[in-house]
N, C-alpha and C positions, 0 to 999 in steps of 0.2 A: 504493500499500499503507500509506503514511503517512497518507493522508486517511482511509481506511477505518479504520486503527488508532486515529486520533484520535475518530472518530466513535462508535467502539466504547466507548471510554473515556469519552466525553460520555454515551452512553447509561447505563452503570454509574454515573456520577457526574452526575446531571442538574443539580446546583446549580452546576458548575464551567462557566459559560457560555463562557468562554475556549477550552475545548476544542473546542466547535462551531465557533468562529471559526478556530481552528487547522486544523481539518479542511477548512473552506472555502478557506483559503489554500493549503493543499496541493494541494487539487484545482484551483484555478486555475493554479498552476504546471504541474501535470500536463497539463491541457488544452491550455495553450500548447505545451508540447513534443509532445503527441500530435498536434496539428494539423500541426505541422511535419513530422512523421514520416510521417503519412498523405499529405502532399502529394509524398512520393517513392514509389518503388516498394515493393510489399510483397514480400518475399523470404522464402525458407525459413529465414533466419537471424533476421528480426524478426517473422514471422507469429504465433508462439507467445506473444510478448509483447505484440504489439498486441492479439490477441483476449482475451488475459488482462486487459489493461487495460480493454478494453471491457466485460468481465463486472464488473470491480470498480466501474467507473462506474455500471453498472446497478444494482448492489447498493448504492451511495450514493443513487441516484435513489429507491430504495425508501424511505430514510430521510428524503427530503426532502419536508416539508410546508410550506415558505415560502409556497406559492401560497394557503394558507389565512389568512396573516396579514392582519389588516384586515378579514376577512369576519365579519360578524355572523351568528351561528347562525340568526337568525330571517330573514335575507336570502336571495334565490336563490344556491344553491350555484354556485361559478364554478370550473369545472376546467380553464379555457384555458390556464393556465400550469404545469400538472401536467407536471414534467420526465420523469417516469417514462414517460409516453406520447410526449411530444415527441422525447425523445432514444432512444427504443426502436429507432428505425430505424437508428441507428449500429452497434449490435452486429449486426444482419442485414447491413448493407452491408459490414462488416469480414469477417464469416463467408463472404459471397457472393464477395467479391473475392479472398478468401486460400483458398477452398475446397479446390483441389488440394494446396496445401502443408499445410493443416491436417490433412487426412486422408490424409496420406502414410503408407505402412507404417511402424509403430512410433512415429508421431508422438505427443505428449502427448494431443492432443484426440481422435485418432483412438481411442485406447484408451479414454478417458473416455466416449466417445459409445457405443462398443460394449458396454461394461460396464454403464452405467447410463443407457440413452436415457430422455429424459423420459416418453416414450409407455409405458413399462413399467407404468405405472397403469391405462392403458386396457386393456392385456392382462390384468392382474390382475382388473380389474373384469369383464372377459368371463367369465374362469375362474370367478369367484366368483358369477356369475350376477346382479350387481348391475343394477338397472333405470336405468342413466343414460341410456339412449336415450329414455325417456318423459319424463325431464325436460329433455332437450334439445328434444323436441317443444314443451313448454310454452314454453320461451324463444322458439323459432321462431313460435309462434302470436302470442305478444306482439309479436314483431318485424313480423310481416304485419298486426297489427291497426292501423288508422290513429289510434285511440284514443291511442297511444302514440308517434306521430310528432312530433317536436319537443320543446322543453323548457320550455313555458309552464306556470306554475301556473294552476290553475282551482278554483273554489269547490267545496269538497267536497260531494257529495251526501248523505252520509251520515256519521255518526261512526264513522270506522275505528277508533278507540281502544276501541270497545265490543266489537270482534270478538275472540274468543278466539284466542290465539297457538297454532298448531299444530292447529287444528281443520280439517276439511275444507271445502273452499271451497263457498259457497252457489251455487245455480244462476244467480244473477244477477252472479256474480263478473265483472269486466271481462275477465279471461283467457278466459272462456268464450265471448266475443263471436265469436270465429274459428271455434268449432267448427263442423263440417260445411261450412266455406267451402272446404277443400281447401289443400293445401300446393303452391305451385309447384315443379315439379321442374326440376332442371337437367342436361341431357345432358351428357356429358364427352367431350373430344377430347384426344389427346395434344398437348402444347404444341408440340414439334418439329414436328408436322405442319401447323401453322398459322403458325409464326414467320415463314416467307417471305411470306405474305400479310400479316402484322401490320405488317411493316416499311414496306409501302406506304401505311400508314395514318397519318395526323398525329396520333399519340399523343405525348404529352409524356412526359419521363423517368419521373416518379412514375406515370403510368398503366401504363407498360410494366412498371415494377418490381413494381406491383401484381399484374399479370397471371402474371409470372414467379413470384412468391410463391404464388400459388394454384396454379400448375403444379406447384411442388415439393411441394404437399400434396395432389396428386391431385384438385384441385377446379377444373379449367379448364373454363368453359362454352363453348358452341359459338361459332363466330365470329360468328354473327349475334348473340349476345348481348353481345359485347364493346363493342357501341355502346351499351349501356344500363348505365349507372352503377349502376342498382339492383341488377342481377344480381351485379356484382362486389362491392358493399357486403354484400349478403345473404350471399355465400358466405364473406366474410371474418368477418362476424358468426357465422355457423354454426360456422365453427371455433373460435372462442373459447367459444361456447355449448357446444360438446362438451366442452372442457376444464373448464369450470365445472361443468357436469352431472356428469361423472365425479368431481370432488371432492365435490360434494353427496351423490352415491350412496354414497361411502364414509362420509361424516358420518352419513347416515340411518341406516346400519346399527348405528352406536353402539359398534362394535368397534375396537380399538386398531389402527393401520395395521401394528403389528408382528405381527400375528396372521395377515396375509395373505402366502401364499408368492411368491416370485419365479417367474414363469411358466417352466416346463420347457423352453420354446423359447429363453429367454434365458440368455446367460451369467450364471452366479451362481445358477442354479437349485439349489433345496434351502435357500437362505437366505430370511430374511423381508424383506419391504419395511421401510424406514426413513425416519425424518423427513426425511432429505436428498431422498429420492425425491419426497416431497410439495413441499418447497420449490421443487426443480428443475421440477416441473410446474407449480407455481403462477407461478414466475418466468417460464416460457414465455409466459404469456398475454399479458403487454405486449409481448414481442418479436414474437408472432404478431399482434398488433394493429397493422395497417398500413393506409396509404391512407385510403380513406374510412371504415373502421372507427375510426380514431384520430380522425377528424373529429367522429364520433358521441359519442365519449368526451368529447373536449375542449369540445363544445358542451353537455354535460350532457343529450343527447337522453334522453327517458324510456327507451327501449328499452336503451340503454346503461346507464343508471343501474339499471335493474331487474337487468341482468346483473352489473354490477360490484358492486352490494350483496351479492348472494349470493356473488360471488367473494371479497370481502373477509371475509365472514361465514364461509365454509368454511375460508378461510386461517387466520382467527382461531382457530377451534375447533380444527382439525387440527392446528396447530402449537403450541397452548397447552401451555405447560410445558417447551417445547424450547429448545434455544439459538440458535434462529433469530431473534436480537435484531433484525436489520435489518428484519423484516417485521412485527414485533408493533405498534408505534406507528401506523404507517399503516393497518394492517388494522382495529385497534380503533376509531380516530377516524372514518375513512371509512365504516366500516360504519353507525355511528350518524348521521353527517351525511348519507349518501345514504338512509337509512331516512326520516330527518325530512323531506328534501326531497321524497321520492316521496309521503310523507302529505300534505305541502303541496299537491301537485298532485292530490290526491285518489285515488292510486293504492295498492292493497293489495300489499305485497310477497310475502305468503305464498304459496307454490305448493304446500304440502302437500296432496296428494290431487287437485291439478289435473290430473296426468298421465293419470288414470283417464278423464277426459273427452276429451282431446286425443289421439286413436288414429291 
């Protein structure tokens, strides 16, 4: 809490550099004690504090841009040390380990999860008839297009700067290379049905954790597909693409988030969505980005950059003018850096109108 408080004051008083140092010092002490506590059993007495601490660390990771220090804006963007994605696994691991206790009847986190689940934005988007699924298809089309595999810069074939921002995509736009190719479908199977068989395979811990996370989100491929790393990576990418697409759909409407009602099927119906709903949804993107999907982000793969550029753009616009201070600097800076990097690779990030081609 002291680290977060010092970071907040440093944000309000940017000239006071010692405040950032104070925040880093408090965080170091916190992590030392946190590691010791995590080495012991998670109990009903400490689970709330452990999970709360994990969330505060995640907030602080949003404010951390140290990995950009020393990077020339004209050089290839290096995301390999971005702590937001490197450490995001910790909050999931604590949540999974403490699940029964965190969701005990009457518990602090059980109440918070029921009242304001992050997926509430998806329900609201469905009721409002927002076309987020078509936007997701554009992202998945880019994911499956070999043009975007990897992260090497290439010579631009045309002057992308001459293209008008916000215009419909031309017929030779690279996003459309995938049209008519078809999207691979992934059949589903309950995780508990295949777990006895999975234990007989030589999976490492990270791989099994990836599959378990996919299962929790209802995106488990068939047993045959487990041998294919590409299927697991694609499913993880698809989950993140869904979240970004929903945020873009709200942004495209041009209405305040406060004008959308909470779905009647959710507790709190009758009220309107608020800024916290948006940030909770945005915060979940890094948390749900695990295993092979994290490697795409940290390696600055073009597919991940396309997705993350639109993520930071939507976060920046939807939360503009709010008190969500911990998200502002990262969103503004990385939106520009990622757009410039993609431009250097000859990739146009505009997707406005592309969904009408990817059906």
